[in-house]
C-alpha positions in Angstrom: 0.0 0.0 0.0 1.4 3.4 -0.9 1.4 6.6 1.0 -2.2 7.4 0.3 -5.1 5.3 1.4 -7.9 4.7 -1.1 -11.3 5.5 0.2 -13.9 2.8 0.2 -16.3 3.6 -2.7 -19.3 2.4 -0.6 -18.3 4.8 2.2 -17.9 7.7 -0.3 -21.3 7.0 -1.7 -22.9 6.9 1.8 -21.2 10.2 2.7 -22.4 11.8 -0.5 -25.9 10.6 0.1 -25.9 11.9 3.6 -24.7 15.3 2.4 -27.5 15.3 -0.2 -30.1 14.5 2.4 -29.3 17.4 4.7 -30.8 20.7 3.7 -29.6 23.9 5.1 -31.8 27.0 5.4 -30.9 29.1 2.3 -31.3 32.2 4.4 -29.5 30.8 7.4 -26.4 33.0 7.2 -28.4 36.2 6.6 -30.9 35.2 9.3 -28.1 34.8 11.9 -26.6 38.1 10.9 -30.0 39.8 11.3 -30.4 38.3 14.7 -26.9 39.6 15.6 -27.8 43.1 14.5 -31.1 43.0 16.4 -29.3 41.9 19.6 -26.7 44.6 19.1 -29.4 47.2 18.8 -30.7 46.1 22.2 -27.3 46.3 23.6 -26.9 42.6 24.1 -23.5 42.3 22.5 -22.7 38.9 23.8 -25.7 37.5 22.0 -24.8 39.6 19.0 -21.4 38.0 18.8 -22.8 34.5 19.3 -25.2 35.0 16.4 -22.4 36.6 14.3 -20.3 33.4 14.8 -23.4 31.4 13.9 -23.7 33.3 10.6 -20.2 32.4 9.6 -20.8 28.8 10.7 -23.8 28.7 8.4 -21.6 29.9 5.5 -19.3 27.1 6.4 -22.2 24.6 6.0 -22.7 25.8 2.4 -19.1 26.1 1.3 -17.4 23.2 3.1 -20.1 20.7 4.0 -22.2 21.1 0.8 -19.1 21.9 -1.3 -20.7 25.1 -2.9 -23.6 23.1 -4.2 -26.3 25.7 -3.1 -24.3 28.9 -2.6 -21.2 30.5 -4.0 -18.8 32.9 -2.2 -19.7 36.4 -3.2 -20.0 40.0 -1.9 -23.3 38.9 -0.4 -21.2 37.4 2.4 -19.6 40.8 3.3 -22.5 41.8 5.7 -22.2 38.5 7.4 -18.5 38.7 8.0 -18.9 42.4 8.8 -21.6 41.6 11.4 -19.2 39.1 13.1 -16.5 41.7 13.4 -18.9 44.5 14.4 -20.4 42.5 17.2 -17.0 41.4 18.5 -15.9 45.1 18.4 -19.0 46.2 20.3 -18.6 43.5 22.9 -14.9 44.3 23.4 -15.7 48.0 23.7 -18.2 47.3 26.4 -15.9 44.8 28.3 -12.4 44.5 27.0 -11.8 41.5 29.4 -14.9 39.5 28.4 -14.2 35.9 27.4 -14.6 35.6 23.7 -12.2 32.7 23.2 -14.7 30.0 22.1 -16.4 32.3 19.6 -13.1 33.6 18.2 -11.6 30.1 17.9 -14.8 28.8 16.2 -15.0 31.7 13.8 -11.3 31.4 13.0 -11.7 27.8 12.2 -14.7 28.4 10.0 -13.1 31.3 8.1 -9.9 29.5 7.6 -11.7 26.5 6.2 -14.0 28.6 4.0 -10.9 30.5 2.7 -9.1 27.3 1.8 -12.1 25.8 0.2 -12.7 29.0 -1.8 -9.1 29.0 -3.0 -9.5 25.4 -3.9 -12.2 26.2 -6.5 -10.3 29.2 -7.8 -12.5 31.7 -6.0 -11.5 34.9 -4.2 -11.0 34.3 -0.5 -10.0 37.9 0.3 -13.2 38.7 2.3 -12.8 35.6 4.5 -9.1 36.4 5.1 -10.0 40.0 6.0 -12.4 38.5 8.5 -9.5 36.6 10.0 -7.4 39.7 10.1 -10.3 41.5 11.9 -10.6 38.8 14.5 -6.9 38.8 15.2 -7.0 42.6 15.6 -10.0 42.6 17.8 -9.0 39.7 20.0 -5.2 39.6 20.0 -5.3 37.9 23.4 -7.0 34.8 22.0 -4.4 32.2 20.9 -5.6 30.6 17.6 -2.2 29.0 16.8 -3.8 25.6 17.3 -6.5 26.3 14.8 -5.3 24.6 11.7 -5.8 25.7 8.1 -7.7 23.0 6.3 
């Protein structure tokens, strides 16, 4: 056997069928961002940040899990990534010591994976990389060195 293991064709077919059976809300990323903006308007910045992370997570579903089948990276994602960063900024302005580690790590993982997947199809990953830069600038205290690029 060489360096690379061949995948079992039956396993690949089962995984493909499972991916096809799961349907994601086509408005999921936008809905999460709207919920984040609503929470921020009420001054609930922790919830706003949590929903901002969820918006990016839902983009990840479309781009990584579904492999771009039902949505393509575009400028339509800018408000979602921007909402994530705005909510983190507002949360940090209110309480610079608040624990944002879990959300920053999750969003970093999702944005790195989206960026890699987008590059893999010849797309423009600049928006997602800008999101990563924004996270790093807003939460320099959160160590994301263990979050691998995939």
